[in-house]
Backbone as CSV, one residue per row, in Angstrom:
resi,resn,N_x,N_y,N_z,CA_x,CA_y,CA_z,C_x,C_y,C_z
1,MET,18.873,-1.322,0.978,18.891,-2.718,0.734,17.506,-3.155,0.000
2,LYS,17.680,-3.967,-1.073,16.550,-4.402,-1.829,15.742,-5.405,-0.939
3,ILE,14.436,-5.409,-1.219,13.548,-6.265,-0.517,13.907,-7.733,-0.707
4,GLU,14.390,-8.151,-1.965,14.728,-9.509,-2.254,15.914,-9.948,-1.266
5,GLU,16.875,-9.040,-1.086,17.981,-9.340,-0.273,17.582,-9.448,1.171
6,TYR,16.719,-8.579,1.599,16.152,-8.614,2.960,15.498,-9.952,3.165
7,ASN,14.606,-10.306,2.270,13.809,-11.569,2.337,14.812,-12.746,2.395
8,ASN,15.804,-12.736,1.439,16.822,-13.885,1.427,17.481,-14.019,2.754
9,ILE,17.897,-12.969,3.421,18.632,-13.049,4.691,17.673,-13.670,5.708
10,HIS,16.401,-13.257,5.776,15.507,-13.734,6.781,15.236,-15.246,6.484
11,GLN,15.073,-15.629,5.251,14.802,-17.088,4.939,16.076,-17.886,5.333
12,TRP,17.355,-17.375,5.116,18.524,-17.989,5.480,18.594,-18.231,7.038
13,ILE,18.233,-17.221,7.719,18.253,-17.369,9.226,17.232,-18.439,9.638
14,ILE,16.011,-18.413,9.086,15.066,-19.453,9.609,15.437,-20.827,9.071
15,TYR,16.082,-21.011,7.936,16.530,-22.232,7.372,17.553,-22.780,8.278
16,HIS,18.514,-22.056,8.687,19.713,-22.504,9.442,19.463,-22.575,10.932
17,TYR,18.671,-21.601,11.366,18.467,-21.615,12.909,17.063,-21.754,13.370
18,GLY,16.144,-21.882,12.427,14.743,-22.041,12.783,14.052,-20.722,13.175
19,LYS,12.795,-20.876,13.465,12.067,-19.728,13.810,12.502,-19.193,15.237
20,ALA,12.323,-17.943,15.554,12.633,-17.461,16.822,11.677,-18.162,17.786
21,VAL,12.129,-18.445,19.004,11.292,-19.173,19.976,11.161,-18.566,21.383
22,GLN,11.821,-17.383,21.550,11.700,-16.743,22.762,11.975,-15.168,22.702
23,CYS,11.697,-14.500,23.689,11.990,-13.027,23.679,13.272,-12.847,24.601
24,GLU,14.295,-12.341,23.984,15.543,-12.103,24.699,15.565,-10.750,25.447
25,ASN,14.561,-9.989,25.413,14.504,-8.740,26.153,14.147,-9.060,27.595
26,ILE,15.056,-8.670,28.562,14.897,-9.010,29.927,13.701,-8.198,30.541
27,ASP,13.366,-7.051,29.944,12.275,-6.248,30.411,10.987,-6.477,29.707
28,CYS,10.868,-7.580,29.072,9.550,-7.952,28.253,8.420,-7.987,29.193
29,LYS,7.336,-7.297,28.782,6.132,-7.305,29.629,5.005,-8.088,28.948
30,SER,5.284,-8.763,27.759,4.297,-9.513,27.078,4.057,-10.843,27.811
31,ILE,2.688,-11.196,27.940,2.368,-12.372,28.611,2.037,-13.516,27.627
32,LYS,2.868,-14.459,27.522,2.699,-15.578,26.572,2.492,-15.157,25.192
33,PRO,3.443,-14.477,24.507,3.243,-14.091,23.106,3.116,-15.283,22.279
34,LYS,2.335,-15.185,21.233,2.063,-16.375,20.330,3.288,-16.645,19.352
35,ARG,4.001,-15.604,19.093,5.047,-15.790,18.046,6.251,-14.934,18.467
36,PHE,7.350,-15.139,17.862,8.564,-14.446,18.057,9.279,-14.111,16.694
37,GLU,10.186,-13.151,16.662,10.783,-12.655,15.482,12.231,-12.434,15.675
38,TRP,12.985,-12.661,14.608,14.418,-12.305,14.630,14.585,-10.854,14.371
39,ALA,15.289,-10.071,15.154,15.577,-8.659,14.986,16.980,-8.366,14.880
40,LEU,17.287,-7.500,13.912,18.711,-7.069,13.689,19.143,-6.244,14.888
41,LYS,20.317,-6.560,15.487,20.814,-5.777,16.534,21.198,-4.301,16.081
42,ARG,20.978,-3.343,16.949,21.279,-1.943,16.527,22.671,-1.766,16.125
43,GLY,22.906,-0.822,15.102,24.153,-0.586,14.609,24.788,-1.526,13.675
44,ASN,24.077,-2.555,13.236,24.591,-3.583,12.299,23.887,-3.537,10.952
45,GLU,24.585,-3.993,9.970,23.990,-4.094,8.639,23.562,-5.549,8.431
46,TYR,22.474,-5.764,7.647,21.909,-7.089,7.390,22.998,-7.915,6.733
47,ALA,23.174,-9.048,7.285,24.192,-10.056,6.752,23.736,-11.489,7.260
48,LYS,24.352,-12.482,6.672,24.068,-13.898,6.985,25.019,-14.260,8.114
49,ASP,24.755,-13.660,9.294,25.532,-13.987,10.455,24.542,-13.887,11.693
50,ILE,24.355,-14.972,12.319,23.317,-15.093,13.351,23.760,-14.253,14.597
51,SER,24.994,-13.985,14.812,25.443,-13.153,15.955,24.953,-11.664,15.923
52,LEU,24.462,-11.352,14.635,23.925,-9.942,14.505,22.393,-9.788,14.779
53,TYR,21.822,-10.947,15.251,20.397,-10.891,15.450,20.023,-11.385,16.847
54,ILE,18.852,-10.988,17.317,18.256,-11.359,18.609,16.876,-11.764,18.402
55,GLN,16.341,-12.609,19.294,14.901,-13.112,19.226,14.105,-12.188,20.162
56,LEU,13.016,-11.639,19.602,12.136,-10.802,20.365,10.699,-11.106,19.989
57,CYS,9.789,-10.775,20.988,8.327,-10.944,20.670,7.971,-9.651,19.814
58,PRO,6.892,-9.710,19.057,6.557,-8.630,18.180,6.518,-7.249,18.860
59,SER,5.966,-7.209,20.127,5.841,-5.975,20.751,7.272,-5.353,21.124
60,CYS,8.168,-6.182,21.618,9.523,-5.702,21.882,10.231,-5.377,20.671
61,HIS,10.045,-6.142,19.538,10.646,-5.826,18.297,10.273,-4.465,17.807
62,ARG,9.081,-4.083,17.828,8.580,-2.775,17.359,9.209,-1.654,18.205
63,LYS,9.243,-1.926,19.568,9.890,-0.901,20.427,11.315,-0.792,20.208
64,TYR,11.975,-1.934,19.995,13.411,-1.953,19.779,13.813,-1.235,18.504
65,ASP,13.030,-1.361,17.389,13.289,-0.755,16.151,12.905,0.743,16.142
66,PHE,12.030,1.236,17.071,11.566,2.557,16.996,12.645,3.451,17.637
67,THR,13.549,3.983,16.838,14.679,4.839,17.391,14.261,6.272,17.301
68,GLU,15.130,7.098,17.897,14.920,8.528,17.943,14.937,9.053,16.466
69,SER,15.886,8.541,15.658,15.983,9.003,14.230,14.731,8.659,13.468
70,LEU,14.130,7.404,13.678,12.874,7.071,12.991,11.737,7.974,13.501
71,ARG,11.777,8.278,14.742,10.742,9.112,15.260,10.771,10.536,14.633
72,ASN,12.075,11.143,14.475,12.145,12.371,13.811,11.753,12.366,12.374
73,LYS,12.017,11.210,11.779,11.817,11.038,10.338,10.232,10.946,10.091
74,LEU,9.509,10.345,11.034,8.194,10.234,10.981,7.465,11.657,11.178
75,ILE,8.014,12.392,12.173,7.553,13.706,12.436,7.638,14.668,11.204
76,LYS,8.870,14.612,10.614,9.087,15.445,9.391,8.111,15.017,8.290
77,SER,7.873,13.730,8.148,6.941,13.284,7.003,5.634,13.698,7.177
78,HIS,5.129,13.910,8.419,3.730,14.338,8.736,3.617,15.865,9.061
79,ALA,4.811,16.620,9.001,4.801,18.030,9.364,3.941,18.731,8.255
80,GLY,3.072,19.522,8.808,2.137,20.424,7.917,1.103,19.727,7.149
81,VAL,0.927,18.409,7.457,-0.147,17.632,6.855,-1.489,17.877,7.580
82,PRO,-2.469,18.379,6.960,-3.695,18.809,7.637,-4.460,17.480,8.032
83,LYS,-5.182,17.484,9.083,-5.938,16.394,9.547,-7.472,16.753,9.328
84,PRO,-7.855,16.669,8.094,-9.283,17.180,7.710,-10.327,16.348,8.468
85,TRP,-10.149,15.095,8.630,-11.270,14.323,9.248,-11.331,14.670,10.814
86,LYS,-10.374,15.311,11.336,-10.533,15.704,12.762,-11.008,17.168,12.941
87,GLU,-10.556,18.054,12.055,-10.687,19.419,12.277,-11.831,20.112,11.423
88,ARG,-12.205,19.545,10.271,-13.120,20.113,9.439,-14.662,19.910,9.865
89,PRO,-15.520,20.892,9.761,-16.891,20.628,10.160,-17.582,19.888,8.932
90,ILE,-18.564,19.023,9.399,-19.157,18.239,8.351,-20.784,18.345,8.535
91,ASN,-21.412,18.169,7.417,-22.881,18.190,7.497,-23.482,16.809,7.303
92,GLN,-24.480,16.574,8.105,-25.292,15.393,8.070,-26.476,15.719,7.242
93,LEU,-26.753,14.882,6.170,-27.830,15.262,5.235,-28.931,14.109,5.153
94,LYS,-30.077,14.495,4.816,-31.137,13.495,4.524,-30.768,12.890,3.087
95,LYS,-31.486,11.833,2.748,-31.222,11.220,1.385,-31.452,12.195,0.211
96,ASP,-32.385,13.160,0.445,-32.645,14.126,-0.570,-31.684,15.290,-0.609
97,GLY,-30.705,15.330,0.346,-29.648,16.356,0.316,-29.924,17.491,1.272
98,VAL,-31.038,17.500,2.080,-31.338,18.527,2.958,-30.427,18.422,4.249
99,VAL,-29.828,19.457,4.621,-28.937,19.430,5.832,-29.736,19.282,7.078
100,ILE,-29.430,18.264,7.789,-30.059,18.071,9.094,-29.347,18.767,10.327
101,ARG,-28.014,18.574,10.266,-27.201,19.077,11.372,-25.765,19.269,10.873
102,THR,-24.969,20.142,11.548,-23.668,20.348,11.278,-22.828,19.952,12.598
103,PHE,-21.831,19.225,12.369,-20.997,18.819,13.452,-19.616,19.392,13.305
104,LYS,-18.899,19.701,14.486,-17.671,20.357,14.489,-16.532,19.494,13.747
105,SER,-16.767,18.208,13.820,-15.757,17.274,13.160,-16.393,15.847,13.063
106,LEU,-15.688,15.095,12.328,-16.049,13.729,12.072,-16.150,12.976,13.379
107,THR,-15.161,13.180,14.231,-15.169,12.362,15.461,-16.393,12.749,16.399
108,HIS,-16.789,14.119,16.288,-17.889,14.461,17.114,-19.228,13.847,16.601
109,ALA,-19.401,13.917,15.277,-20.535,13.152,14.682,-20.589,11.704,15.029
110,SER,-19.447,11.041,14.852,-19.408,9.605,15.186,-19.821,9.307,16.607
111,SER,-19.241,10.055,17.486,-19.506,9.791,18.951,-20.886,10.130,19.404
112,GLU,-21.446,11.207,18.896,-22.811,11.658,19.242,-23.833,10.793,18.627
113,LEU,-23.712,10.331,17.430,-24.730,9.553,16.774,-24.477,8.058,16.873
114,LYS,-23.360,7.644,17.493,-23.003,6.288,17.607,-22.915,5.530,16.233
115,ILE,-22.360,6.292,15.232,-22.088,5.803,13.939,-20.664,5.551,13.664
116,SER,-20.271,4.489,13.098,-18.803,4.243,12.822,-18.080,5.327,12.225
117,LEU,-16.980,5.796,12.783,-16.066,6.802,12.256,-15.696,6.494,10.883
118,SER,-15.231,5.240,10.710,-14.800,4.853,9.403,-15.885,4.817,8.291
119,GLY,-17.084,4.557,8.737,-18.270,4.668,7.901,-18.505,6.053,7.363
120,ILE,-18.553,6.949,8.339,-18.614,8.367,7.846,-17.580,8.866,7.065
121,ALA,-16.322,8.515,7.389,-15.168,8.820,6.573,-15.228,8.343,5.186
122,ASN,-15.753,7.109,5.024,-15.886,6.559,3.683,-17.012,7.238,2.924
123,ALA,-18.038,7.686,3.575,-19.045,8.520,2.888,-18.522,9.884,2.429
124,LEU,-17.716,10.456,3.341,-17.074,11.823,3.019,-16.148,11.726,1.819
125,SER,-15.389,10.589,1.831,-14.425,10.470,0.633,-14.958,9.922,-0.606
126,GLY,-16.247,9.482,-0.546,-16.859,8.947,-1.722,-16.830,7.511,-1.914
127,LEU,-16.206,6.752,-0.905,-16.073,5.328,-1.055,-17.406,4.683,-0.868
128,SER,-18.418,5.342,-0.122,-19.744,4.804,-0.006,-20.689,5.991,-0.131
129,LYS,-21.982,5.735,-0.372,-22.906,6.760,-0.572,-23.468,7.319,0.706
130,SER,-23.495,6.495,1.736,-24.083,7.002,3.049,-23.495,6.139,4.169
131,SER,-23.736,6.699,5.375,-23.444,5.939,6.591,-24.392,6.238,7.692
132,GLY,-24.925,5.224,8.322,-25.926,5.470,9.408,-27.207,5.952,8.863
133,GLY,-27.431,5.688,7.519,-28.708,6.053,6.925,-28.721,7.523,6.480
134,TYR,-27.546,8.203,6.582,-27.467,9.596,6.065,-26.358,9.768,5.124
135,ARG,-26.456,10.825,4.408,-25.400,11.301,3.459,-24.472,12.192,4.266
136,TRP,-23.262,12.398,3.899,-22.302,13.276,4.551,-21.557,14.052,3.647
137,GLU,-21.200,15.292,4.043,-20.313,16.179,3.247,-19.514,17.046,4.094
138,TYR,-18.427,17.522,3.676,-17.745,18.638,4.406,-18.431,19.892,4.181
139,LYS,-18.503,20.682,5.379,-19.234,21.950,5.330,-18.280,22.981,4.606
140,ASN,-18.838,23.784,3.640,-18.001,24.823,3.059,-17.816,25.960,3.987
141,VAL,-16.594,26.278,4.353,-16.310,27.178,5.322,-15.885,28.497,4.644
């Protein structure tokens, strides 16, 4: 389905039936959600028919849409993808490039030095020059 068609159907539902105003999941654990969404019932194709949709809070909508086939698809798409920021050793350097210390991983460096993980990751990827007052590089293994 094209995104324009998807958007047109959602606009049609809101125009004719208004925004979703409740969560129809009887097992909903959300406490006073701020918004609600129209969700396509399982096993149906998108169409301009209100009987094909239910109202859910965002939390229930995400859980409702997360099927076993989607789970398997996500697992396949990430299979064999290395997690370099979790597993690769990194060096903490002074501004002049002298190695101060080597950490087992980005997460270890972040937690030990109380420096933002995303800040160190940005320095490692070249998005920033430094993080926490230090330069960072992956250790050559």
